[in-house]
C-alpha positions as CSV (number, residue, x, y, z in Angstrom):
1,X,0.0,0.0,0.0
2,X,1.5,3.3,-1.1
3,X,1.3,6.0,1.5
4,X,0.8,8.9,-0.9
5,X,-2.8,9.5,0.3
6,X,-4.7,8.8,3.4
7,X,-8.1,8.8,1.7
8,X,-9.4,8.7,-1.9
9,X,-12.8,10.4,-2.6
10,X,-14.6,9.5,-5.8
11,X,-16.8,12.5,-6.8
12,X,-16.9,16.1,-5.8
13,X,-20.6,16.8,-5.3
14,X,-22.4,17.5,-2.0
15,X,-21.0,14.4,-0.3
16,X,-17.5,14.3,-1.7
17,X,-16.8,18.0,-1.3
18,X,-17.8,18.0,2.3
19,X,-15.7,14.9,3.0
20,X,-12.7,16.4,1.2
21,X,-13.0,19.7,3.1
22,X,-13.3,18.3,6.6
23,X,-10.7,15.5,6.1
24,X,-8.2,17.9,4.6
25,X,-8.8,20.3,7.6
26,X,-7.9,17.4,9.9
27,X,-4.5,17.2,8.1
28,X,-5.3,14.1,6.1
29,X,-3.9,13.7,2.6
30,X,-6.9,13.7,0.4
31,X,-7.2,12.8,-3.3
32,X,-10.5,13.6,-5.1
33,X,-11.1,11.9,-8.4
34,X,-13.7,13.8,-10.5
35,X,-15.0,12.4,-13.8
36,X,-15.8,15.9,-15.2
37,X,-13.8,19.0,-16.0
38,X,-13.0,22.0,-13.9
39,X,-15.3,24.6,-15.4
40,X,-14.7,28.3,-15.8
41,X,-17.4,30.7,-17.0
42,X,-15.7,31.2,-20.3
43,X,-16.0,27.5,-21.0
44,X,-19.7,27.0,-20.0
45,X,-21.8,25.3,-22.7
46,X,-24.3,28.2,-22.4
47,X,-21.5,30.5,-23.5
48,X,-19.7,28.4,-26.1
49,X,-22.7,26.5,-27.5
50,X,-20.8,23.2,-27.2
51,X,-19.8,20.5,-24.6
52,X,-23.3,19.9,-23.3
53,X,-23.1,16.1,-23.0
54,X,-21.3,13.7,-20.7
55,X,-21.3,10.0,-21.5
56,X,-19.4,7.5,-19.4
57,X,-19.1,5.2,-22.3
58,X,-17.6,7.8,-24.6
59,X,-15.9,10.0,-22.0
60,X,-12.9,10.6,-24.1
61,X,-15.0,12.6,-26.6
62,X,-18.1,13.5,-24.6
63,X,-17.1,15.0,-21.3
64,X,-19.4,18.0,-21.1
65,X,-21.8,19.6,-18.6
66,X,-24.7,17.2,-18.3
67,X,-25.1,13.5,-18.2
68,X,-28.6,12.2,-19.1
69,X,-29.2,8.5,-18.5
70,X,-32.2,7.1,-20.4
71,X,-34.0,4.3,-18.6
72,X,-37.4,2.9,-19.3
73,X,-40.0,5.4,-18.1
74,X,-37.3,7.5,-16.3
75,X,-34.6,9.9,-17.5
76,X,-32.0,10.9,-15.0
77,X,-30.0,14.2,-15.3
78,X,-26.7,14.7,-13.4
79,X,-23.9,17.2,-13.5
80,X,-20.3,16.5,-14.4
81,X,-17.5,18.6,-13.2
82,X,-15.6,19.8,-10.2
83,X,-18.4,20.7,-7.8
84,X,-20.7,17.8,-9.0
85,X,-24.4,18.4,-8.7
86,X,-23.9,22.0,-7.4
87,X,-23.0,23.0,-10.9
88,X,-26.5,22.2,-12.3
89,X,-28.9,22.4,-9.4
90,X,-31.2,25.3,-8.8
91,X,-29.5,26.5,-5.6
92,X,-32.4,25.5,-3.3
93,X,-31.1,24.3,0.1
94,X,-33.8,22.8,2.3
95,X,-33.9,20.6,5.4
96,X,-35.8,17.3,5.1
97,X,-39.1,17.2,7.1
98,X,-39.0,15.4,10.4
99,X,-41.5,12.7,9.4
100,X,-39.3,11.2,6.6
101,X,-36.8,9.9,9.2
102,X,-39.5,8.0,11.0
103,X,-39.6,5.1,8.6
104,X,-36.8,3.3,6.7
105,X,-33.9,5.3,8.3
106,X,-31.5,4.0,10.9
107,X,-32.7,5.2,14.4
108,X,-29.5,7.2,14.9
109,X,-30.5,9.7,12.2
110,X,-33.3,12.1,13.0
111,X,-34.0,15.7,12.2
112,X,-32.8,16.7,15.6
113,X,-29.5,14.7,15.1
114,X,-28.9,16.3,11.7
115,X,-29.9,19.9,12.7
116,X,-26.4,21.1,13.7
117,X,-25.1,19.7,10.4
118,X,-27.8,21.3,8.4
119,X,-26.9,24.6,10.1
120,X,-23.2,24.0,9.3
121,X,-24.0,23.4,5.6
122,X,-26.1,26.6,5.5
123,X,-23.3,28.7,6.8
124,X,-20.8,27.2,4.3
125,X,-23.2,27.9,1.4
126,X,-24.1,31.4,2.7
127,X,-27.8,30.8,2.2
128,X,-29.9,33.9,1.3
129,X,-33.4,34.6,0.1
130,X,-34.3,36.8,-2.8
131,X,-34.5,40.4,-1.5
132,X,-38.1,41.5,-1.2
133,X,-38.0,44.2,-3.9
134,X,-36.3,41.7,-6.3
135,X,-39.0,38.9,-6.0
136,X,-39.8,37.6,-9.4
137,X,-43.3,37.5,-10.9
138,X,-43.1,33.7,-10.6
139,X,-42.4,34.0,-6.8
140,X,-45.5,36.3,-6.5
141,X,-47.6,33.9,-8.6
142,X,-46.9,30.9,-6.2
143,X,-47.8,33.1,-3.2
144,X,-50.9,34.3,-4.9
145,X,-52.0,30.8,-5.8
146,X,-51.3,29.5,-2.3
147,X,-53.4,32.2,-0.7
148,X,-56.2,31.8,-3.2
149,X,-56.4,28.1,-2.3
150,X,-56.1,28.6,1.4
151,X,-52.5,27.5,1.8
152,X,-50.9,30.9,2.4
153,X,-49.3,29.7,5.6
154,X,-47.6,26.9,3.7
155,X,-45.8,29.4,1.4
156,X,-42.2,30.6,2.0
157,X,-39.2,32.0,0.3
158,X,-36.6,29.3,-0.6
159,X,-33.2,29.5,1.0
160,X,-30.8,29.8,-1.9
161,X,-27.0,29.4,-2.3
162,X,-26.8,32.7,-4.2
163,X,-25.1,36.0,-3.5
164,X,-27.5,38.8,-3.9
165,X,-27.0,42.6,-4.1
166,X,-29.8,44.1,-2.0
167,X,-29.4,47.4,-3.8
168,X,-29.9,46.0,-7.3
169,X,-32.8,47.5,-9.1
170,X,-34.6,44.9,-11.2
171,X,-36.9,45.7,-14.1
172,X,-38.1,42.4,-15.4
173,X,-39.0,43.8,-18.8
174,X,-35.5,45.2,-19.0
175,X,-33.4,43.0,-16.7
176,X,-29.9,43.6,-15.5
177,X,-26.9,42.4,-17.4
178,X,-23.5,41.0,-16.5
179,X,-22.1,44.5,-16.2
180,X,-24.4,45.1,-13.2
181,X,-22.8,42.5,-11.0
182,X,-20.5,43.4,-8.2
183,X,-17.4,41.2,-7.8
184,X,-15.8,40.6,-4.5
185,X,-13.7,37.9,-2.8
186,X,-15.7,35.5,-0.6
187,X,-14.4,34.3,2.7
188,X,-12.8,31.3,1.1
189,X,-10.6,33.3,-1.2
190,X,-12.7,33.0,-4.4
191,X,-14.0,35.9,-6.4
192,X,-17.7,35.9,-7.1
193,X,-20.2,38.3,-8.6
194,X,-23.7,39.2,-7.3
195,X,-26.8,37.8,-8.9
196,X,-28.0,39.8,-11.9
197,X,-31.0,37.5,-12.8
198,X,-29.5,35.8,-15.8
199,X,-31.5,32.6,-15.1
200,X,-28.5,30.4,-16.0
201,X,-28.4,28.7,-12.6
202,X,-28.6,25.2,-14.2
203,X,-26.2,25.8,-17.1
204,X,-23.5,27.9,-15.5
205,X,-23.8,31.3,-13.8
206,X,-21.8,33.6,-15.9
207,X,-20.9,35.9,-13.0
208,X,-20.5,33.1,-10.5
209,X,-23.1,34.5,-8.1
210,X,-24.1,30.9,-7.4
211,X,-22.2,29.4,-4.4
212,X,-21.1,26.2,-6.2
213,X,-19.0,23.8,-4.1
214,X,-15.8,24.7,-5.9
215,X,-16.1,28.1,-4.4
216,X,-16.4,27.0,-0.8
217,X,-16.0,23.4,0.4
218,X,-13.5,22.4,-2.3
219,X,-11.7,25.7,-2.0
220,X,-11.1,25.0,1.7
221,X,-10.0,21.4,0.9
222,X,-7.5,22.6,-1.7
223,X,-6.2,25.2,0.7
224,X,-5.5,22.5,3.2
225,X,-3.6,20.4,0.6
226,X,-6.3,18.2,-1.0
227,X,-5.5,17.2,-4.6
228,X,-8.4,17.3,-7.1
229,X,-8.0,15.5,-10.3
230,X,-10.6,16.4,-13.0
231,X,-11.3,14.1,-15.9
232,X,-10.7,10.9,-13.9
233,X,-13.5,8.4,-14.5
234,X,-13.4,5.6,-11.9
235,X,-14.4,2.2,-13.3
236,X,-14.1,-0.2,-10.3
237,X,-12.4,-0.7,-7.0
238,X,-10.8,-3.5,-5.0
239,X,-9.3,-4.2,-1.6
240,X,-5.5,-3.9,-1.7
241,X,-2.7,-4.1,0.9
242,X,-5.0,-3.5,3.8
243,X,-6.6,-0.5,2.0
244,X,-8.2,0.2,-1.4
245,X,-7.1,0.4,-5.0
246,X,-9.2,2.6,-7.3
247,X,-9.1,1.9,-11.0
248,X,-9.9,4.8,-13.3
249,X,-9.6,6.1,-16.9
250,X,-7.7,9.4,-17.1
251,X,-9.1,11.5,-19.9
252,X,-6.4,13.3,-21.8
253,X,-6.4,14.7,-25.4
254,X,-9.3,12.6,-26.5
255,X,-8.0,9.4,-25.0
256,X,-8.8,7.3,-22.0
257,X,-5.6,6.2,-20.2
258,X,-6.0,3.5,-17.6
259,X,-4.5,4.1,-14.1
260,X,-5.0,3.5,-10.4
261,X,-4.3,4.9,-7.0
262,X,-4.3,3.4,-3.5
263,X,-5.2,4.7,0.0
264,X,-6.1,3.1,3.4
265,X,-9.6,4.7,3.2
266,X,-12.0,5.1,0.3
267,X,-15.2,7.3,0.1
268,X,-17.6,6.9,-2.8
269,X,-19.5,10.1,-3.6
270,X,-20.3,9.7,-7.2
271,X,-24.0,10.1,-6.8
272,X,-27.0,7.8,-6.9
273,X,-26.1,6.4,-10.3
274,X,-22.3,6.6,-10.0
275,X,-21.8,5.0,-6.6
276,X,-24.5,2.3,-7.2
277,X,-22.9,1.4,-10.6
278,X,-19.4,1.3,-9.1
279,X,-20.4,-1.1,-6.4
280,X,-22.5,-3.2,-8.7
281,X,-19.6,-3.5,-11.2
282,X,-17.1,-4.3,-8.5
283,X,-19.4,-7.0,-7.1
284,X,-21.0,-8.5,-10.2
285,X,-18.6,-7.8,-13.0
286,X,-15.1,-7.6,-11.5
287,X,-16.0,-9.8,-8.5
288,X,-13.7,-7.8,-6.3
289,X,-16.4,-7.1,-3.6
290,X,-18.3,-10.3,-3.2
291,X,-19.6,-9.5,0.3
292,X,-21.6,-6.5,-0.7
293,X,-25.2,-6.6,0.5
294,X,-27.9,-8.1,-1.7
295,X,-29.8,-4.9,-1.0
296,X,-27.4,-3.0,-3.3
297,X,-29.4,-1.2,-6.0
298,X,-32.7,-1.2,-4.3
299,X,-35.0,1.5,-2.9
300,X,-34.2,3.9,-5.7
301,X,-36.3,7.1,-5.9
302,X,-36.9,10.0,-8.3
303,X,-37.8,12.1,-5.2
304,X,-41.2,12.8,-6.8
305,X,-39.9,15.3,-9.3
306,X,-42.6,16.6,-11.7
307,X,-42.9,19.6,-14.0
308,X,-46.1,21.1,-15.4
309,X,-46.1,24.0,-17.9
310,X,-48.8,26.7,-17.6
311,X,-49.4,29.6,-19.9
312,X,-50.9,33.0,-19.0
313,X,-52.6,35.2,-21.7
314,X,-52.6,38.4,-19.7
315,X,-49.6,38.0,-17.4
316,X,-45.8,38.2,-18.1
317,X,-43.9,35.9,-15.8
318,X,-40.4,36.1,-17.3
319,X,-39.2,32.6,-16.5
320,X,-35.8,33.5,-18.1
321,X,-35.2,36.3,-15.6
322,X,-34.1,35.6,-12.0
323,X,-33.1,32.5,-10.0
324,X,-34.4,29.3,-11.4
325,X,-36.4,28.6,-8.2
326,X,-37.1,31.1,-5.4
327,X,-40.4,30.0,-3.7
328,X,-41.8,26.9,-2.0
329,X,-45.4,25.8,-1.2
330,X,-45.0,23.0,1.4
331,X,-47.8,20.5,1.1
332,X,-46.0,17.7,2.8
333,X,-48.6,17.3,5.5
334,X,-50.8,15.6,2.9
335,X,-53.8,17.7,3.8
336,X,-54.1,19.3,0.4
337,X,-54.7,16.0,-1.4
338,X,-57.8,13.8,-0.8
339,X,-55.6,10.7,-0.8
340,X,-53.0,12.3,1.5
341,X,-50.2,12.5,-1.1
342,X,-47.3,14.6,0.1
343,X,-45.3,17.1,-2.0
344,X,-43.7,20.5,-2.3
345,X,-44.5,22.9,-5.1
346,X,-41.9,25.4,-6.4
347,X,-41.7,28.0,-9.1
348,X,-39.6,27.0,-12.1
349,X,-37.4,28.9,-14.5
350,X,-35.4,28.2,-17.6
351,X,-32.3,29.8,-19.2
352,X,-32.7,31.7,-22.4
353,X,-30.0,29.8,-24.4
354,X,-30.8,31.5,-27.7
355,X,-30.1,35.0,-26.2
356,X,-27.0,33.7,-24.5
357,X,-25.7,32.4,-27.8
358,X,-26.4,35.7,-29.6
359,X,-24.8,37.7,-26.9
360,X,-21.6,35.6,-27.0
361,X,-21.4,35.9,-30.8
362,X,-21.7,39.7,-30.6
363,X,-18.8,40.0,-28.1
364,X,-16.6,39.4,-31.1
365,X,-18.8,40.5,-34.0
366,X,-18.3,38.5,-37.2
367,X,-16.7,40.3,-40.1
368,X,-19.4,39.5,-42.5
369,X,-21.7,42.6,-42.5
370,X,-24.9,40.6,-43.3
371,X,-24.3,38.1,-40.4
372,X,-23.4,40.9,-38.0
373,X,-26.6,42.8,-38.9
374,X,-28.7,39.6,-38.5
375,X,-27.3,38.9,-35.1
376,X,-27.9,42.5,-34.0
377,X,-31.5,42.4,-35.2
378,X,-32.1,39.1,-33.5
379,X,-30.6,40.4,-30.2
380,X,-32.9,43.5,-30.4
381,X,-35.9,41.3,-31.0
382,X,-35.1,39.0,-28.1
383,X,-34.6,41.9,-25.8
384,X,-38.1,43.3,-26.6
385,X,-40.0,40.1,-27.0
386,X,-38.4,37.3,-24.9
387,X,-39.6,33.8,-25.7
388,X,-41.9,32.1,-23.2
389,X,-42.3,35.2,-21.2
390,X,-45.9,34.1,-20.3
391,X,-44.9,30.6,-19.3
392,X,-44.9,29.3,-15.7
393,X,-43.0,26.0,-15.2
394,X,-44.6,24.6,-12.1
395,X,-42.2,22.2,-10.4
396,X,-42.6,19.8,-7.5
397,X,-40.8,17.3,-5.3
398,X,-42.8,14.6,-3.5
399,X,-42.8,11.4,-1.5
400,X,-42.9,8.7,-4.2
401,X,-42.9,4.9,-3.7
402,X,-39.1,4.8,-3.6
403,X,-39.0,1.2,-4.9
404,X,-36.8,1.4,-8.0
405,X,-34.0,-1.0,-8.5
406,X,-30.6,-0.7,-10.2
407,X,-28.9,-3.8,-11.7
408,X,-26.3,-4.7,-14.3
409,X,-27.9,-5.9,-17.5
410,X,-26.6,-7.4,-20.7
411,X,-26.5,-5.5,-24.0
412,X,-28.5,-7.1,-26.8
413,X,-25.9,-7.0,-29.5
414,X,-22.9,-7.2,-27.1
415,X,-24.0,-9.6,-24.4
416,X,-20.5,-9.7,-22.9
417,X,-20.8,-6.1,-22.0
418,X,-22.8,-5.0,-18.9
419,X,-24.7,-1.7,-18.5
420,X,-26.5,-0.1,-15.6
421,X,-30.3,-0.7,-15.8
422,X,-33.2,0.6,-13.8
423,X,-36.4,-1.1,-13.0
424,X,-38.8,1.7,-12.0
425,X,-42.4,0.6,-11.2
426,X,-44.1,3.8,-12.3
427,X,-47.6,2.6,-11.4
428,X,-46.7,2.6,-7.7
429,X,-45.9,6.3,-7.8
430,X,-48.6,7.3,-10.2
431,X,-51.0,8.5,-7.4
432,X,-48.4,11.1,-6.3
433,X,-47.7,12.4,-9.7
434,X,-51.4,12.7,-10.6
435,X,-51.9,14.6,-7.3
436,X,-49.1,17.0,-8.2
437,X,-50.5,17.6,-11.7
438,X,-54.0,18.2,-10.2
439,X,-52.5,20.8,-7.7
440,X,-50.5,22.5,-10.5
441,X,-53.8,22.8,-12.4
442,X,-55.6,24.2,-9.4
443,X,-52.8,26.8,-8.8
444,X,-52.9,27.8,-12.5
445,X,-56.6,28.1,-12.6
446,X,-56.6,30.2,-9.4
447,X,-54.1,32.6,-10.9
448,X,-55.6,33.0,-14.4
449,X,-53.4,30.5,-16.2
450,X,-53.9,27.3,-18.2
451,X,-51.8,24.3,-17.3
452,X,-50.9,21.9,-20.1
453,X,-50.8,18.2,-19.4
454,X,-47.2,17.1,-19.8
455,X,-47.5,14.3,-22.4
456,X,-44.3,12.7,-21.2
457,X,-46.3,11.6,-18.1
458,X,-50.0,11.6,-19.3
459,X,-49.3,9.7,-22.5
460,X,-46.0,7.9,-22.1
461,X,-45.7,7.6,-18.3
462,X,-42.1,8.8,-18.5
463,X,-40.5,11.4,-16.2
464,X,-37.2,13.3,-15.8
465,X,-35.5,13.7,-12.4
466,X,-32.5,15.8,-11.4
467,X,-32.8,14.4,-7.9
468,X,-32.0,10.7,-8.0
469,X,-31.8,9.1,-4.6
470,X,-31.0,5.6,-3.3
471,X,-29.2,2.5,-4.5
472,X,-26.8,2.3,-1.6
473,X,-29.3,2.9,1.1
474,X,-28.7,3.5,4.8
475,X,-29.8,0.6,6.9
476,X,-29.4,-1.1,10.3
477,X,-28.2,-4.4,8.8
478,X,-27.1,-5.6,5.4
479,X,-30.5,-7.3,5.0
480,X,-32.1,-3.8,4.7
481,X,-29.3,-1.5,3.6
482,X,-25.9,-1.2,2.0
483,X,-24.3,1.2,4.5
484,X,-24.8,1.9,8.2
485,X,-25.8,5.3,9.7
486,X,-22.2,6.5,9.3
487,X,-22.0,5.6,5.6
488,X,-19.8,2.6,6.2
489,X,-20.3,-0.2,3.7
490,X,-21.5,-3.4,5.4
491,X,-18.9,-6.1,5.1
492,X,-15.8,-3.9,4.4
493,X,-13.6,-1.8,6.6
494,X,-12.7,1.8,5.6
495,X,-15.1,1.8,2.6
496,X,-17.8,4.6,2.8
497,X,-20.5,5.9,0.6
498,X,-21.5,9.6,1.2
499,X,-23.9,10.9,-1.4
500,X,-27.5,10.8,-2.5
501,X,-27.3,7.1,-3.1
502,X,-27.5,6.4,0.7
503,X,-30.8,8.3,1.2
504,X,-33.2,5.4,1.6
505,X,-36.4,7.1,0.4
506,X,-37.8,10.2,-1.1
507,X,-37.7,13.3,1.1
508,X,-40.1,15.5,-0.8
509,X,-37.8,18.5,-0.9
510,X,-34.6,19.3,-2.8
511,X,-32.1,16.9,-1.3
512,X,-28.7,18.6,-1.6
513,X,-28.6,20.0,1.9
514,X,-29.5,16.6,3.4
515,X,-26.8,14.9,1.4
516,X,-24.2,17.4,2.7
517,X,-25.5,17.2,6.3
518,X,-25.2,13.4,6.3
519,X,-21.6,13.8,5.0
520,X,-20.8,16.4,7.7
521,X,-22.0,14.0,10.4
522,X,-20.2,11.0,8.9
523,X,-16.9,12.7,8.7
524,X,-17.2,14.0,12.3
525,X,-17.9,10.5,13.5
526,X,-14.8,9.3,11.6
527,X,-12.7,11.9,13.5
528,X,-14.2,10.8,16.9
529,X,-13.8,7.2,16.1
530,X,-17.4,6.5,17.1
């Protein structure tokens, strides 16, 4: 066993970044292997118009911003890059409700137990709410709908990992631009701007007003000596010399170059899909971890994610101006639905990628006079008549059946190859999604809009989730889980999983803060030797 590192962390999202930060602060020698790039605003796909797609099977060529896994009846979206899911999430940082911990979770983990860690995460991410005079028309629409239906006391502003300028004047018909941001150094030594309502939260904030993990947790980790290696796609792992050997492909100049590293301790933080697949391949394909629990891959959840578009004839909502999400309507008590379905409604937003593309082209205007005039005319048109300005994307998270299952399947034409498969029994969660759709329609009707049935669900029974959970679930024993309450993998010493894959069921709210809080707690227990 080489003694170059004390711990290897696979992935740099909300679990991996926390672990890297806290272990590096303890003086441990930390290596973080991240499959994606280290992104800078100048390289964002929304600015360059390229590098959108990440594909594990073609990572040498396709190592862009988003990974989209297409499973039967379920599409899963994940970020790829230093900072993991924080690069692509909508900044919402909520605690899980107390009731979710009452069933299916180890008894050691309760809301009261996690509260100090939730608070710690909130401080690191510098959570803020949209200033009152900057509240978007979508924010006000959710509040209006909640009050009209008698749920006004369930409405609240969402805590967001965004830097706001309280003095910024916002005219939604003529929104601020990048030149209106104020740059300053944050307390971790990284320069960030203030939010100027570009609506690019999911595709890369051009002014870095978004408090992504590379600007806080990972910045601290690197300051304390942690080494972060982008473009390192881990393939499998095995015990070695009393510790762990991690096998990866290093992506360099369009090639995948095989390599490996060793450390006494290994933490998987590659997300619900990544960590589940790594353990499944190590157990079932490479046969290096035969003692892994038979529960591996089970209790997968889409966290009840659902989106309904609604259109307003007499109301401009500007979904491409402002933070992607800023308001929540908490209906997790089940009282708003006749069958007691539990969910949280949020406002949605979307980036104006066409305007972004035109703006970037005009920064260095083309020499051709006709093309330059065409771009200028298009820019002027988009400024005066933004597309979809009357659209409200109603979003929701909910308590679904959480009974999906990952497994390694055979390819039809290449049966010697294995691929990650998902069995998602959509019918078991249909009552939740139908209840969410009904509520979205009620809210739309109450505010003068017309909700459109999302045919992906109503016709094809297919959904998209950016919040995959489970696959390596927490449990009391290996008969009902893959890891214990500290994230330790049953059957193996010094092997941990700390990411969304360990959450054993849907939580009905955006899960990033819960993932980070679980990681904060697990690393603290490592230090104490509990």
